VODOFI-990814 format. One record per residue (C-alpha): z, y, x; residue number from 1. Coordinates in steps of 0.02 Angstrom, whole numbers. Each point is the difference from the previous one (the first is absolute). Layout:
@w Z&v Y&u X&nr NUM
...
//
This chain:
@w 1106&v 196&u 3174&nr 1
@w 6&v 89&u 168&nr 2
@w -167&v 29&u 85&nr 3
@w -47&v 59&u 175&nr 4
@w -173&v 70&u 45&nr 5
@w -61&v -14&u 182&nr 6
@w -151&v 107&u 45&nr 7
@w -98&v -68&u 150&nr 8
@w -100&v 97&u 127&nr 9
@w -147&v -54&u 107&nr 10
@w 110&v -38&u 154&nr 11
@w 125&v -112&u -91&nr 12
@w 0&v -186&u 42&nr 13
@w 87&v -155&u -66&nr 14
@w 161&v 21&u 101&nr 15
@w 19&v 181&u -54&nr 16
@w -17&v -47&u -183&nr 17
@w 123&v -146&u 15&nr 18
@w 128&v 113&u 86&nr 19
@w -15&v 129&u -140&nr 20
@w 19&v -138&u -131&nr 21
@w 152&v -71&u 88&nr 22
@w 93&v 164&u -19&nr 23
@w -30&v 9&u -187&nr 24
@w 112&v -54&u -144&nr 25
@w -113&v -9&u -152&nr 26
@w -59&v -126&u -129&nr 27
@w -182&v 46&u 18&nr 28
@w -96&v 60&u 152&nr 29
@w -166&v 87&u -25&nr 30
@w -107&v 17&u 159&nr 31
@w -127&v 139&u -18&nr 32
@w -154&v -7&u 113&nr 33
@w -87&v 166&u 40&nr 34
@w -147&v 43&u -109&nr 35
@w -100&v 88&u 138&nr 36
@w -13&v -16&u 189&nr 37
@w 18&v -157&u 106&nr 38
@w 95&v -144&u -82&nr 39
@w 163&v -62&u 78&nr 40
@w -2&v -146&u 119&nr 41
@w 39&v -122&u -139&nr 42
@w -161&v -91&u -32&nr 43
@w 35&v -186&u 2&nr 44
@w 79&v -128&u -113&nr 45
@w 137&v -28&u 132&nr 46
@w 50&v 183&u -1&nr 47
@w 19&v 5&u -190&nr 48
@w 92&v -167&u -2&nr 49
@w 128&v 64&u 127&nr 50
@w 30&v 157&u -102&nr 51
@w 11&v -103&u -160&nr 52
@w 124&v -119&u 83&nr 53
@w 108&v 146&u 60&nr 54
@w 17&v 71&u -177&nr 55
@w 36&v -173&u -74&nr 56
@w 141&v -29&u 126&nr 57
@w 79&v 164&u -58&nr 58
@w -15&v -57&u -182&nr 59
@w -129&v 132&u -48&nr 60
@w -175&v -4&u -76&nr 61
@w -151&v 66&u 95&nr 62
@w -142&v 102&u -71&nr 63
@w -149&v 84&u 85&nr 64
@w -91&v 160&u -47&nr 65
@w -174&v 5&u 77&nr 66
@w -185&v 6&u -38&nr 67
@w -54&v -92&u 156&nr 68
@w -99&v -153&u -53&nr 69
@w 54&v -106&u 148&nr 70
@w 185&v 36&u -26&nr 71
@w -22&v -34&u -187&nr 72
@w -77&v -171&u 35&nr 73
@w 138&v -47&u 123&nr 74
@w 136&v 57&u -121&nr 75
@w -75&v -97&u -145&nr 76
@w -6&v -156&u 108&nr 77
@w 189&v 18&u 24&nr 78
@w 26&v 47&u -184&nr 79
@w 64&v 172&u 47&nr 80
@w -32&v 127&u -140&nr 81
@w -121&v 138&u 46&nr 82
@w -8&v 170&u -88&nr 83
@w -117&v 148&u 13&nr 84
@w 142&v 126&u -11&nr 85
@w 189&v 5&u 3&nr 86
@w 1&v 47&u -185&nr 87
@w -94&v -160&u -45&nr 88
@w 141&v -105&u 70&nr 89
@w 121&v 79&u -124&nr 90
@w -105&v -50&u -151&nr 91
@w 7&v -189&u 33&nr 92
@w 131&v -128&u 42&nr 93
@w -36&v -88&u 165&nr 94
@w 81&v -126&u 116&nr 95
@w -46&v -59&u 174&nr 96
@w 156&v -78&u 76&nr 97
@w -30&v -164&u 91&nr 98
@w 96&v -155&u -61&nr 99
@w 157&v -35&u 100&nr 100
@w -47&v -180&u 32&nr 101
@w -170&v 41&u 68&nr 102
@w -14&v -19&u 190&nr 103
@w -142&v 108&u 55&nr 104
@w 12&v -63&u 179&nr 105
@w -55&v -174&u -57&nr 106
@w -167&v 66&u -50&nr 107
@w -151&v -27&u 108&nr 108
@w 5&v 132&u 139&nr 109
@w -188&v 9&u -3&nr 110
@w 9&v 73&u -175&nr 111
@w 109&v 140&u 65&nr 112
@w -123&v 52&u 135&nr 113
@w -161&v -49&u -87&nr 114
@w 24&v 14&u -189&nr 115
@w -108&v -111&u -110&nr 116
@w -143&v 73&u -93&nr 117
@w 76&v 117&u -129&nr 118
@w -79&v -10&u -169&nr 119
@w 8&v 157&u -103&nr 120
@w 97&v -27&u -159&nr 121
@w -19&v 90&u -163&nr 122
@w 116&v 145&u -29&nr 123
@w 142&v -41&u -119&nr 124
@w -16&v 63&u -177&nr 125
@w 102&v 153&u -52&nr 126
@w 165&v -37&u -83&nr 127
@w -50&v 84&u -164&nr 128
@w -140&v -127&u -12&nr 129
@w 90&v -155&u 60&nr 130
@w 145&v 17&u -123&nr 131
@w -107&v -11&u -161&nr 132
@w -98&v -140&u 81&nr 133
@w 157&v -99&u 35&nr 134
@w 67&v 31&u -175&nr 135
@w -165&v -55&u -76&nr 136
@w -6&v -159&u 104&nr 137
@w 179&v -38&u -49&nr 138
@w -39&v 25&u -186&nr 139
@w -152&v -114&u 14&nr 140
@w 105&v -132&u 83&nr 141
@w 134&v 9&u -135&nr 142
@w -133&v -10&u -136&nr 143
@w -79&v -150&u 84&nr 144
@w 168&v -88&u 8&nr 145
@w 32&v 37&u -185&nr 146
@w -172&v -67&u -49&nr 147
@w 31&v -155&u 105&nr 148
@w 167&v -29&u -86&nr 149
@w -78&v 24&u -171&nr 150
@w -136&v -125&u 40&nr 151
@w 111&v -129&u 81&nr 152
@w 157&v 7&u -107&nr 153
@w -14&v -76&u -175&nr 154
@w 20&v 103&u -158&nr 155
@w 62&v -51&u -172&nr 156
@w -20&v 56&u -180&nr 157
@w 158&v -14&u -105&nr 158
@w -36&v -6&u -187&nr 159
@w 147&v 46&u -111&nr 160
@w 5&v -70&u -178&nr 161
@w 104&v 122&u -102&nr 162
@w 99&v -30&u -160&nr 163
@w -79&v 108&u -135&nr 164
@w 102&v 86&u -134&nr 165
@w -74&v 48&u -171&nr 166
@w 19&v 180&u -56&nr 167
@w -41&v 56&u -177&nr 168
@w 35&v 151&u -109&nr 169
@w -53&v 83&u -163&nr 170
@w -57&v 176&u 36&nr 171
@w -49&v 151&u -104&nr 172
@w -112&v 136&u 69&nr 173
@w -46&v 167&u -78&nr 174
@w -174&v 64&u 42&nr 175
@w 0&v 190&u -7&nr 176
@w -157&v 101&u 32&nr 177
@w 105&v 158&u 20&nr 178
@w 93&v -67&u 153&nr 179
@w -64&v 30&u 177&nr 180
@w 112&v -124&u 92&nr 181
@w 60&v -176&u -43&nr 182
@w 176&v -69&u 6&nr 183
@w -21&v -188&u 7&nr 184
@w 184&v -46&u -13&nr 185
@w 26&v 119&u -147&nr 186
@w -152&v -73&u -89&nr 187
@w -94&v 166&u -11&nr 188
@w -180&v -7&u 59&nr 189
@w -121&v 144&u 18&nr 190
@w -161&v -48&u -89&nr 191
@w -174&v 72&u 7&nr 192
@w -89&v 77&u -150&nr 193
@w -187&v -33&u -10&nr 194
@w -97&v 136&u -93&nr 195
@w -182&v 22&u -50&nr 196
@w -91&v 131&u -106&nr 197
@w -146&v -55&u -110&nr 198
@w -117&v 71&u -135&nr 199
@w -106&v -90&u -131&nr 200
@w -75&v 23&u -173&nr 201
@w -30&v -106&u -155&nr 202
@w -96&v 15&u -163&nr 203
@w 44&v -85&u -167&nr 204
@w -72&v -1&u -176&nr 205
@w 95&v 103&u -128&nr 206
@w 78&v -84&u -153&nr 207
@w 50&v 151&u -105&nr 208
@w -100&v 87&u -136&nr 209
@w -13&v 175&u -70&nr 210
@w -86&v 82&u -150&nr 211
@w -134&v 118&u 61&nr 212
@w -76&v 126&u -119&nr 213
@w -189&v -4&u -14&nr 214
@w -29&v 136&u -134&nr 215
@w 94&v 156&u -54&nr 216
@w 38&v 40&u -181&nr 217
@w -83&v 152&u -82&nr 218
@w 19&v 101&u -161&nr 219
@w 20&v 177&u -69&nr 220
@w 141&v 123&u -9&nr 221
@w 17&v 150&u -118&nr 222
@w 75&v 165&u 60&nr 223
@w 77&v 118&u -134&nr 224
@w 24&v 184&u 44&nr 225
@w 177&v 61&u -23&nr 226
@w -40&v 183&u 41&nr 227
@w -110&v 138&u -71&nr 228
@w -101&v 5&u 161&nr 229
@w -141&v -107&u 63&nr 230
@w 58&v -143&u 114&nr 231
@w -110&v -89&u 125&nr 232
@w 52&v -173&u 66&nr 233
@w -105&v -40&u 154&nr 234
@w -78&v -171&u 30&nr 235
@w 110&v -116&u 106&nr 236
@w 160&v 52&u -85&nr 237
@w 126&v -140&u -15&nr 238
@w 68&v -60&u -165&nr 239
@w 122&v -142&u -26&nr 240
@w 97&v -101&u -124&nr 241
@w 187&v 26&u -18&nr 242
@w 60&v -136&u -116&nr 243
@w 23&v -142&u 129&nr 244
@w 94&v -31&u 161&nr 245
@w -166&v -8&u 92&nr 246
@w -104&v 147&u -54&nr 247
@w -188&v -16&u 13&nr 248
@w -95&v 144&u 77&nr 249
@w -174&v 58&u -48&nr 250
@w -118&v 134&u 65&nr 251
@w -108&v 113&u -107&nr 252
@w -184&v -23&u 31&nr 253
@w -58&v 171&u -63&nr 254
@w 64&v 179&u -19&nr 255
@w 82&v 34&u -169&nr 256
@w -23&v 178&u -70&nr 257
@w 123&v 28&u -141&nr 258
@w -40&v 150&u -110&nr 259
@w 128&v 138&u -30&nr 260
@w 118&v -22&u -143&nr 261
@w 139&v -116&u -39&nr 262
@w -60&v -173&u -52&nr 263
@w -169&v 12&u 83&nr 264
@w -61&v -171&u 65&nr 265
@w -104&v -70&u 144&nr 266
@w -42&v -183&u 37&nr 267
@w -41&v -65&u 177&nr 268
@w -28&v -175&u 71&nr 269
@w 133&v -77&u 114&nr 270
@w 0&v -145&u 127&nr 271
@w 150&v -101&u 61&nr 272
@w 56&v 31&u 177&nr 273
@w 34&v -186&u 33&nr 274
@w -113&v -143&u -47&nr 275
@w 69&v -137&u -108&nr 276
@w 58&v -37&u -175&nr 277
@w 153&v 111&u 21&nr 278
@w -116&v 146&u -36&nr 279
@w -38&v -63&u -175&nr 280
@w 121&v 115&u -92&nr 281
@w 19&v 3&u -189&nr 282
@w -43&v 155&u -102&nr 283
@w 126&v 141&u 4&nr 284
@w 81&v -56&u 163&nr 285
@w -82&v 124&u 120&nr 286
@w 94&v 163&u -34&nr 287
@w 32&v 90&u 165&nr 288
@w -105&v 121&u 103&nr 289
@w 63&v 26&u 176&nr 290
@w 17&v 176&u 68&nr 291
@w 31&v 173&u -76&nr 292
@w -134&v -26&u -133&nr 293
@w 109&v -133&u -79&nr 294
@w 106&v 142&u -76&nr 295
@w -153&v 82&u -83&nr 296
@w -84&v -150&u -80&nr 297
@w 49&v -160&u -90&nr 298
@w -79&v -164&u 62&nr 299
@w -34&v -155&u -106&nr 300
@w -120&v -149&u 1&nr 301
@w -57&v -31&u -177&nr 302
@w -76&v -168&u 46&nr 303
@w 56&v -137&u 119&nr 304
@w -72&v -8&u 175&nr 305
@w -98&v -156&u 41&nr 306
@w -96&v -86&u 139&nr 307
@w 138&v -35&u 128&nr 308
@w -23&v -175&u 78&nr 309
@w 73&v -103&u 148&nr 310
@w -33&v -162&u 97&nr 311
@w 119&v -118&u 95&nr 312
@w -25&v 12&u 192&nr 313
@w 86&v -90&u 146&nr 314
@w 143&v 95&u 81&nr 315
@w 129&v -19&u 138&nr 316
@w 160&v -83&u -58&nr 317
@w 167&v 9&u 90&nr 318
@w -11&v -188&u 29&nr 319
@w -165&v 27&u 90&nr 320
@w 83&v 118&u 125&nr 321
@w 142&v -123&u 30&nr 322
@w -121&v -146&u 21&nr 323
@w -107&v 95&u 126&nr 324
@w 156&v 53&u 95&nr 325
@w 66&v -178&u 9&nr 326
@w -167&v -71&u 58&nr 327
@w -16&v 131&u 135&nr 328
@w 179&v -24&u 60&nr 329
@w -26&v -188&u 10&nr 330
@w -159&v 21&u 101&nr 331
@w 80&v 127&u 117&nr 332
@w 151&v -113&u 25&nr 333
@w -111&v -146&u 53&nr 334
@w -97&v 112&u 118&nr 335
@w 161&v 74&u 69&nr 336
@w 73&v -172&u 36&nr 337
@w -151&v -45&u 105&nr 338
@w 10&v 166&u 93&nr 339
@w 187&v -18&u 30&nr 340
@w -21&v -178&u 63&nr 341
@w -120&v 68&u 131&nr 342
@w 137&v 113&u 68&nr 343
@w 121&v -143&u 32&nr 344
@w 33&v -73&u 172&nr 345
@w 44&v -177&u 49&nr 346
@w 150&v -75&u -92&nr 347
@w 2&v 143&u -127&nr 348
@w -14&v -27&u -187&nr 349
@w -17&v 119&u -146&nr 350
@w 137&v -5&u -132&nr 351
@w -103&v 15&u -159&nr 352
@w 160&v 23&u -100&nr 353
@w 16&v 173&u 78&nr 354
@w -180&v 52&u -33&nr 355
@w -3&v 175&u -77&nr 356
@w -149&v 101&u -63&nr 357
@w 12&v 188&u -11&nr 358
@w -139&v 84&u -98&nr 359
@w -54&v 156&u 94&nr 360
@w -140&v 50&u -120&nr 361
@w -73&v -68&u -164&nr 362
@w -155&v 79&u -77&nr 363
@w -73&v -70&u -165&nr 364
@w -175&v 44&u -58&nr 365
@w 63&v 25&u -182&nr 366
@w 168&v 22&u -79&nr 367
@w 74&v -98&u -145&nr 368
@w -84&v 42&u -167&nr 369
@w -161&v 67&u 77&nr 370
@w -167&v -70&u -56&nr 371
@w -68&v -117&u 135&nr 372
@w -65&v -176&u 7&nr 373
@w 64&v -29&u 180&nr 374
@w 153&v 63&u 96&nr 375
@w -6&v 29&u 189&nr 376
@w 159&v 14&u 104&nr 377
@w 15&v 49&u 184&nr 378
@w 166&v -25&u 90&nr 379
@w 72&v 29&u 174&nr 380
@w 160&v -93&u 44&nr 381
@w 118&v -34&u 146&nr 382
@w 60&v -181&u 17&nr 383
@w 147&v -52&u 110&nr 384
@w 104&v -155&u 29&nr 385
@w 142&v -59&u 114&nr 386
@w -50&v -108&u 149&nr 387
@w 106&v -150&u 48&nr 388
@w -1&v -41&u 187&nr 389
@w 37&v -183&u 33&nr 390
@w 31&v 31&u 185&nr 391
@w 130&v 133&u -41&nr 392
@w 87&v -114&u -125&nr 393
@w 0&v -141&u 127&nr 394
@w 83&v 116&u 128&nr 395
@w 130&v 51&u -129&nr 396
@w 36&v -181&u -46&nr 397
@w 11&v -48&u 184&nr 398
@w 121&v 143&u 35&nr 399
@w 115&v -54&u -144&nr 400
@w -4&v -183&u 49&nr 401
@w 31&v 45&u 183&nr 402
@w 151&v 104&u -51&nr 403
@w 65&v -148&u -100&nr 404
@w -30&v -128&u 139&nr 405
@w 64&v 104&u 146&nr 406
@w -73&v 59&u 165&nr 407
@w 22&v -169&u 86&nr 408
@w -128&v -80&u -117&nr 409
@w -188&v 25&u 6&nr 410
@w -104&v -2&u -159&nr 411
@w -183&v -54&u -3&nr 412
@w -138&v 119&u -47&nr 413
@w -53&v -112&u -146&nr 414
@w 121&v 14&u -145&nr 415
@w 2&v -81&u -171&nr 416
@w 2&v 141&u -128&nr 417
@w 0&v -29&u -188&nr 418
@w -8&v 131&u -138&nr 419
@w 139&v -23&u -127&nr 420
@w -84&v 112&u -130&nr 421
@w -149&v 113&u -23&nr 422
@w 11&v 173&u 78&nr 423
@w 96&v 120&u -113&nr 424
@w -68&v 176&u -12&nr 425
@w 135&v 132&u -19&nr 426
@w 0&v 188&u -13&nr 427
@w -81&v 109&u 134&nr 428
@w -124&v -138&u 46&nr 429
@w 138&v -110&u 74&nr 430
@w -27&v -189&u 1&nr 431
@w 142&v -126&u 11&nr 432
@w -36&v -167&u 84&nr 433
@w 115&v -151&u -14&nr 434
@w -30&v -132&u 135&nr 435
@w 76&v -160&u 66&nr 436
@w -26&v -29&u 187&nr 437
@w 48&v -143&u 116&nr 438
@w -33&v -52&u 179&nr 439
@w 60&v -119&u 135&nr 440
@w 91&v 99&u 136&nr 441
@w 2&v -57&u 181&nr 442
@w 144&v 39&u 120&nr 443
@w -33&v 115&u 146&nr 444
@w 39&v -78&u 169&nr 445
@w 48&v 73&u 169&nr 446
@w -143&v -65&u 107&nr 447
@w 78&v 54&u 165&nr 448
@w 162&v -91&u -40&nr 449
@w -93&v -158&u -48&nr 450
@w -98&v 5&u 163&nr 451
@w 159&v 16&u 102&nr 452
@w 84&v -144&u -92&nr 453
@w -154&v -110&u 10&nr 454
@w -34&v 22&u 187&nr 455
@w 26&v -154&u 109&nr 456
@w 61&v -108&u -143&nr 457
@w -33&v -184&u -29&nr 458
@w -143&v -28&u -121&nr 459
@w 94&v -134&u -96&nr 460
@w 146&v 115&u -46&nr 461
@w -93&v 164&u -19&nr 462
@w -25&v -12&u -189&nr 463
@w 185&v -33&u -30&nr 464
@w 46&v 148&u 110&nr 465
@w -114&v 115&u -99&nr 466
@w 76&v -58&u -165&nr 467
@w 174&v 29&u 70&nr 468
@w -52&v 172&u 64&nr 469
@w -55&v 68&u -169&nr 470
@w 42&v -80&u -170&nr 471
@w -165&v 68&u -68&nr 472
@w -99&v -119&u 114&nr 473
@w -38&v -170&u -74&nr 474
@w -93&v -73&u 150&nr 475
@w -93&v 46&u 159&nr 476
@w -156&v -75&u 82&nr 477
@w -49&v 18&u 183&nr 478
@w -176&v -13&u 73&nr 479
@w -34&v 8&u 188&nr 480
@w -147&v 70&u 94&nr 481
@w -83&v -88&u 90&nr 482
@w -21&v -120&u -145&nr 483
@w 22&v -161&u 102&nr 484
@w 187&v 34&u 3&nr 485
@w 3&v -31&u -188&nr 486
@w -79&v -173&u 25&nr 487
@w 129&v -69&u 121&nr 488
@w 88&v -163&u -46&nr 489
@w 166&v 7&u -88&nr 490
@w 104&v -42&u 155&nr 491
@w -78&v 145&u 94&nr 492
@w 15&v 115&u -150&nr 493
@w 189&v -15&u 10&nr 494
@w -7&v 76&u 175&nr 495
@w -107&v 148&u -52&nr 496
@w 77&v 172&u -11&nr 497
@w -61&v 165&u -64&nr 498
@w -67&v 128&u 126&nr 499
@w 133&v 79&u 109&nr 500
@w -78&v 173&u -24&nr 501
@w 38&v 67&u -173&nr 502
@w -161&v 99&u -11&nr 503
@w -98&v -162&u 17&nr 504
@w 67&v -53&u -171&nr 505
@w -95&v 74&u -148&nr 506
@w 97&v 1&u -163&nr 507
@w -93&v -2&u -166&nr 508
@w 60&v -21&u -179&nr 509
@w -88&v -131&u -107&nr 510
@w -77&v 65&u -161&nr 511
//
């Protein structure tokens, strides 16, 4: 757009300005008043109107650059844009051309000479502020119109009655505690292993018996010198019998001094090492002297040893150890089941068929065959079992049934699941489950398509149109809002139609 700037001086008048404007060829004319010194002789509403008329005849727009309050008031009365500087006029769009049909001569001449009281108007808002304000007002207006439409126009709820299809299958799942991820379609499920470590002790009465010696047998033994030298056998020397598979040992109770010469004799008392009747040895049975002296003397008991006695005392039998072990394992198993149940979360159950007890330590107070009237047993074990998660199995069943039904069918969250047999425990803590599952699948509908088909349709034929649209629809019900539309007489009902706006129709599937 072409622009011409006219700078005025203090001696310029109206005719001078009009002559300068008449020689211009521009779309916009900007008249700049001097900032200092005496103002030009343009100080009335008539002067500005003549200048404004001159620019309008030439097809141009007039703008004024001044800070004189009087000139500003006169220009605002004529709706001529006023700027503080030439640069300000470039930042805004402005127009001031007079309408072609307007006849300024028809106005009251008195207003040209004596202008009416000029009321100062508020400065226009900057453009950067007016644009967001206009956009905001426009958005509020659009929102108000939408709310008005939503309140005035009726809405409807279209209830679709689907045709359900039964889906059933016999499934087999393998619970494996060694797996980290599940494959529902392959029937392999990762199971959790619950583990607890416990310790306990038990005490039982012994049922075995043992012969316990109460007195040791005693007697005498005769040593015969086999050399020509004196032989001394010190007290505490061991002699024994040699004519049985279980030799009996005795200890000399005194020192035997055998004189020199072959055949010399010495007699000393002896006492059995072990108490009991086994020490009662017949005469002539004790014939060995342990050690190097046994080569120098002959040993023989001329009379039988006597005095060895025993009594029957309670002892630990092997059955006692087994009984104590079984009682303790049973008690630990019951305690472990309670502890493992406390670790379970919602919908989790413990498969007792997979319960395993590993004995970490077992310490008896007596061993089998030892004399004791009671047997104590302390044991530390680790108990573990496979956990069955009902939520996981339900997800696996739902995934298999969904794969069988297809993606266009929707399965409910509640399924009917029946166990065909008890869980079968296999190697490596794997559990095989055999189930039969069934559910009623519902077709999946295109809600947007139904809304488009149902818009602006007669109420009487809408149900038939929905059945013709999708073979999986058995019937359709329509309810209007406001509710009085549903109570209209039958003749008026035949004239009713669904809302013209598709989004005013809400589609729901009957359960």
